[in-house]
N, C-alpha and C positions, 0 to 999 in steps of 0.2 A: 658354371665354371668349366664344365667339360668342353665347351666350345673353344676355349682358349688354352686347353691343356697342352697343345702342341708346342707352345712357346715357353721358354725357360724364364719364367717371371721371377727374377731376383731383384734385390734392391738396386744394383747398378742398372739393370734393364729399365726399371721403373723410373729411376732418376734420369736416364737418357731420354725416355719418351716425354717426361714432364718438361725437361729443359728444352727439348725440340719444340714442343707445343708453345712454351713461353716465348721462345725465340721468334717463332712465326707470328705470335700475337703482338710482340713488341715491334717487329718489322712492319706489320700491317698498320699499327697505330702510328709509327713514324711516317709511313707513306701517306697517311691521311693528314696527320698534323703538320708535317713538314715536307711538302712536295719536293721531289729531288730533280736534279739535272744530272745528266751523264757527265762523268769526268774522266780525264785521261791520266793514267798513272804510269808506273814503270813498265807495264806491259804494252804501252802505246796503243791500247784499244780503249774505246769509251765503255765504261762500266757503270752500272747502277748499284744501289745497296743490295738488291736482290742477286745481282751477278756476283758481287763480292761474298755474299752469304753462301751461294752455291759453291764457289771456289773453296771457301773455308771448310764447308761440310765434306766436299770430296777429298780435300787434303787431310782432314781429320780421319776419314775412313782409311786412307792410304797409310797414314802414320800409325794407326792402331793395328792394321794388318801387318805392316812391317815389324812393329814391336812384338806382336804375337809370334811372328816367324823367327825373329832373331833373338829376342830377349825372353820370350815365354811369358807366362802369367803367374809365376811363382809369387807367393806372398812376401811382402817386404817386412811386415811385422804383424804381431797379433796383439790386439787391444784386450786388456783384462776386463771385458764386459761379458758377464754370464760365463759361458764355456769358452769364450775367446772369439773375437771377431777378427778375421784375417783381412789385412789391407793388401790388395793386389798391386803388382808393379804396373798394371795398366793405368793406374792413377797418374803415374809419371807421363805416360803417353797422352793422357787427357790434358795435363798441364802444358805439355809441348804443343798440343793442338790449340789450346786457348791462346797461348802466346803467338802462334803462327796466325790465328784468326785476327788478333789485334793488329799484327803487322800487315796482313792483307787489307784490312779495312782502312788502315792509315796510308798505305802506299800504292795499292793497285787501283 
């Protein structure tokens, strides 16, 4: 465990990496099961599923960094579990990121 002590391994961090691995797995399966063709969306450039995933991930990073810069990470509420589990306002940024990813996959 000392080899990974430099990383702040929290539940949100673990959820992030698990979801990223699952996303890459699903994208790999989709690429094998359903070969894709490039399509032209509102950006007027041909994009593949991988391109749209990359754009979504970069936009999610930008949304989260801007959220931290302007809104902070203050807890929204505390759940009455044990000594109390705080729910960060970053979950709202995550929700915005998911909605923007859906929009990107549908229109770009």
